[in-house]
N, C-alpha and C positions, 0 to 999 in steps of 0.2 A: 157307331162310335168309333172316331181314329184315335188311335194311340198318340199320346204326347211324345213328339220328337226329341224333348229336352230331357228325357227320361232316361237311363239307361238301357239296353236292351238286354232282354231275359234269354237264356239259352239254355234249353234242356237237353239233358242227356242220361246217361243210364248211371251216372255218380251222382248226380243231382243236379242242384242250379249253380252255374256259376255266371259271375256277374264280369263286365269289362274291369273293373278295379281290380281284380284278381290277375287277370292277364297282365296289366302293368306291372303288377309286384313280381310276377315272374321274370319279366324282361330286367328288371333291375338285379334280381340275384344272379341272373346268367352274366351280365356285364360285371360283376364284382367277382366272381368266379374267374374267369377270363383274365381279370387285372391279376388277381392273386397269382394264376399259373405263371404268366408273362413274367412277374417280378423275381418269382421262385428261380426261373431259368437264367435270369439275368445274374442273379446272385452265386449260381452255380457255374456260370463261367467265368465269373471274376474271382472267386473263391477256390475253384478247383479243377481250374483249366492247368494242365501241364506248362512244366517251365520251359523255356526255349531251351534248346538245343546248343550247347556252348560247342563251337567248331574248336576241336583240336589241332594242336600245330602238326605240321608234316612230320616231326617225328614222334609224334604220338601222346606228347605231354601236355600240361596247360598251356593256354597260349600266353605270350609274352605279357607282361604287366605294363601298361602305359604310365609314364612317370614325366615329371618334368625336373630339370637339372638346372643349376646355375653355376657360373664356373667360381672358382676362388678368387677371392682378392685379399693381399695384404692389408691389413690396417693396423690400427693402434687401439689396444683394448684399454678400457677405463674401468678402475677398481675403486669401489665403494667401500669407504671407511665410515664405520659408525662410531662416534664417539659419545661418550656419557660423561656429564659434569653436573654442575650447578651454578646457579646465581649468587652472586657476592656482593656485597655493597662496596663500593669502592673507597668510600669515606665512612670510618667507624671511630668515634671517638668515647673516651671514658670521662665522664665528668668528675674532677676529685677535689675533695675539700683543700683549701691552700693555708688554713688556719685550725687549731682545734677549737672544740667548743660543743655544745650542746645544740641537738638539732631543735629548733624554736618551730618553723612551720615549714611543711612541703607544699609547694604549688602545684605540681604536676603528678598524672598518673602514667602508669604504663600504656603505653600506644598514642599517648597525645603527640601531635605534633608542634614543635617548638622553634621560634625563629631565632637568628643569632641574636646573641645577649639578652636574651629573654631571662627573666628571673624564674629561677627553678626551688630553690631553698633560702631558709632563713637561719643563722644558728645565731645562739646568744650572745650579744656584744658588751655586756657590762662591763667585763674585765678590761676589755679593749679601749672601751670609752673613756674609764677613769685614767689609764695610762696615758692617753690622748690629750686628755685635760692639762694634766702635767706637765706635758713635754711642751704643748702650746704654752704656757706660764713661762717656762724657762725661756723659749724663743723671745717671747716678746720682752723680757727682761736683758737679754743679751742684744736685742736690737736696740733699745733703749740708750744701754752703754754706748754702742758704735755710735749712735746718732749724736750724742753727747761729745764723743771725741770728736767728730768731723766738724761739729758746728764750734769748739772752742769752748773756753769759760767764760761766762757772763760777765758783764761789766760790776755788776754790783757783787759778785762774787771776789773778783779781784779787789776791789773796795774793803769790803771785809776782811780778806786776808791780808791787806797793808795794815790794816788797824790791828790785826791780831799780832803782826809784827812789832809794830811800834809799842804794842802792850808787851809783850814777850822782852824788848828792849828796856823798858822802864823796870819791869820785874828784876831783872838781871843786873840793872845799874843800882837799884836799892839793895839786893843780896850782895852786891860788891861791896858798897859802902858799909853794910853791916859787918861784913867779914874783918873789913880794913880796922874799924873801931875795936872789934872783938880782938884782933891781933894786938893792937896797942896796949889794951887793958890785960892782956894775957903776959906780955914782957913787962908790964908793971906790978904784975902779980895779984891785980883785982880780980881777975877772972881764972877760972880753971881752964887747963888744954882742953877739956872734952867739949868745952861750947866752941873754942876755934875749930874743932875737926866738925862740929854740926854746921856751924855757918858756913865752911868751905863745901861741905856737901850740897848745903842749899844752894849755893851759888853756881855750882857744875849743873845741876838739874836744870835750874833757869835758864843755864845758858844754852842746853839741850833743847828747851823748848822754843828759845829764840832761833837757834839753826832749823829748827823744822818748821816753825811759821815763815823764815825767810825761804826755804826749799818750797814750800808750799804756795808762796807768792810769785817766786820764780816760775814754777810749773804753769799757773795759771796766768802769767803774764805771757810766756814763751808758747803756750799751746802743745797738745798732744806730738808725740814723735812719730813719724812714718812707721816705725817699727811697731807702736803701740796701736796705732790702728790695724795694722796688718794682721795681729796677733786677735784684736777683737774682732775683725771680719772671719778669721777662721773661728771664734768660737761660736759668733751667729751661725756660719754654714754647718756647723756639727749640731749645733741646735735644729736648725730647720730639717736637715736628715733625718734626725732623729723623730722629729715631727710628723714628718711625711711617712715615715716608717711604720708610725702606729696608725696614721690615717689610712694608709693601706691594708695593714692588718685588718680594722675595722671593715672598709669597704669589701674585704674577703669573706667577711661573715655572712655576706650576701652571695649564694651560690649562683653563677651565672653561665648559659649555655653557651659554649666556645663557638659551635656552628648550628647551623639550622639541621635539623633532622626530627626524627621519631624516637619517642623514651622506648627504647627496648627492655632495659634492666634497670631495677632498682634497689639499690643494696641495703638504704637505711630506712628508718621510721621516725616519726616524732618523738624526741625525747632521747634518741640514741645520743652517747657520746662519741665522738670523731676527732682523731687525730689529724695533722698535718699529711696529707697528700693520700688519706683515706678513699677509697671510690664511692661514689655516691650515686651516679646515672650511667647507663651506655646509651648513647645516640648512635643511629643509624641515620643516612643520608638515603631517603626514598627514591631521590630521582638520579642517584649517580651510582647507576649498577653496573657490573660487567660480569660476563659469564667465563666460567674457567673448566675446561674440558681435559681430561685424563688420554693421553695418547700411549700407545704400546712402544716400548721402549726399541723394537725393531723399524718402526716407522717415525721415529726422531728426526732422523736425516731428510725425510721425504716431503715434511710440513715445513713451510715458511711462512713469514708474515705476508699478507697479500693473498694468499690462496682463497677462493671462495668457497663459502661452508652455509650450508642450509640449517638453521636452528628452528627448533618444535620443542613445545613444552607439553606434557601429558594434562597438566594442569589447565592448559589453555587451547583446547583441541582446534578452535579457528584460527589460531595464530602462527605466522611461520615468517623469518625474517630470511632472506639473501643478503649477506653481507660477506666481510672478508676476515680470516685471524690477524688479528691487532699486533700479537707479540707471542714468543715462544719463551716460557721462562726457563732459563742458563740452568736449571737444577731438577734432579730427579728423586723421588720419594723414596727414602733409603729402604723401604718393604717391597713396595710394589716395582720399584725401579722405573715406574712410569713419569715420565715429564708431563708438563700443564701447560696449554695454549691459553690465552685470553683473546675474547672477543669483546669488544668495546661495544655499548649499546647507547645509540645515538638517533632518534630518541627513546626513552624507556616506555615500552608497551602498558596500556593501563592492564591491571591486574598482576603483572609479574613483579614478585617482590623476592627479596633474598631469601635463599634456602630452597628456593624450588628447583626440581631436577629438569635438566633441560639435554635434549639430543641434539648433537650435530652431524650432518652428513656430508662429507668431502668426498670428491671424485678425482682419482689420480690417474694419470697415463701410465700404463703398464711398461715395463722396460724389457720384455722378452720379445722374440719375435713371434707373429701369430697371425691367423688368419679371421677375420671377422664375416660370419654367415649368419644367417635367420635361424631363428630357434627352429623354425619347422624343418630343417634340414639334419637337425639332431635326433638321435633316437638314444634312449637310456635303456639299457637291460644288465640286469645282474650286476649293479654298481658300476658300471662300466658306459662310458658315451661312445657312441658309432655314427659315422657316416659312410652312405653307400656311393663308391663311385660304379662306373659302367665300363666294361670289360668284355669284349668279344660277345655283347650282346646279352651278360649277364649281369647282375648285381654283384658288386664285390664289397664284403664287410670292413671297415676300416677302422680300429680304435682309434680316440683321438684324447688329448689331454685338455680339459677345459681350464682355461686361463683367467678367463672373467666372464661372469652372468650380467650382463647390461641390458637387461629386461627384453626385448625385442630381438636384439643382436647378441650373439655369443662369440667369444675369442676362444679360438682353439688352436692348438697346435700337435703336427705329427711330423716327423722328419721325412716320411714317404711322400707328404702331398706337396704339391707345387703350384705355385701361382699360374691361373688360368686353366688349372683342371677342373673337371664338371664333377658336380656331386649331385645328389638326388637331393630336390628340394620338395617336392611333393608326390604322392604316392609311395611312398616308403612304408605306410602303415602295415605292418604284418610281413614285410620283406626280410627274405631271408638269404643269407650267404649263398650264390649260384643260382638264384633264381631267372629265369627269363624276363627281361625287362623291354622295354619300346621306349625309347626318349621322344616325346611329343614338346610341343612348342608352350603350351598351357592347357591347364586342365579346370575344367570348371567343377568335375565330380570326380570322385577316386573310386574306381569300381572296387567292390567289396568282394576279395578273393577268399573268403572263409567257405 
């Protein structure tokens, strides 16, 4: 019987029985070991290979450091001035009582928005109303008298006054006859002298009544004089003025908002007794805001209306406004000696209210000679700024004065520097005075000389 070719062949040796699958596992282990050895050799070459030997200069010192230079150019420095201030309402008003009285009703609360001429409070007006009624009656009476004078006396009045004159004449004549009879009887001794005196007195009294009736009739027939009408006009005018004044006082018991705004303060409560000119409310115009910023005393001559300014507010981190200074207030604070600038806001941003802190950034051109260079060309050591120039193939360290920091650009000055002179722009990290350098056009990487 032939063995089945599909079964693994069994080999016998002195160590025992070994199958074909055991042989396969041995080859796999061998390949893994070779891979590990190759990886270790590669790691050793990368990590522990000796550093390249740096060629020394002919003089035996370190090789020149490659640096990139730039030529100095005169420029104009820009100084950034940070101003602090706050938002203030352009229109603030105090609503005052214009007459005295007891506060009857209050219509608004602090924080309410009110329109112009809106009713805010009401005072008790009973006393003022009584006085108004009295003065109205007086005005009506004086007006009626004026109408009578201007229209003249009615015909029936004239007829009545004529009858009064006729009656007065008759009574006077009767008294005259009685006096004459009494006089004759007294002369004859029939009557006493006392009766004659009484008759004479009665005659004089009736004569006076007759004269009065005749004067009244003459006045009715001729009408009032221009002077009388003018005097009566004056009386009517005075009565009307008094009435209007009393009416105004009644109206003033209604406290009205003089302008539109927001109620900022309330000074009274219901039932309080207020006097004329007493403050009742404070109104602030929320849509009319300006910004006032303090400026140092030494900068007051440099800032002028129209200079651009950037406004920001801490309370509104997403808001900023580029605008212009509107005005410089011509007065300084007696304590801080600072002036203020006013910046008009138009329109007013949402969320900005009176009292908020605001910062303004102003950029001014410097008035000193300077060179404007990249920030990369400057080195700061031990509290001093330096630039490096190249002299006889070596770096020369020159201290400079920083005029202005303009972010990417810096304004510097040093009397020994000249326009067009080359200074190190890149490659100056770790550079020392007198170190050999080599000028190149551009550097992609700066060699580490440490």
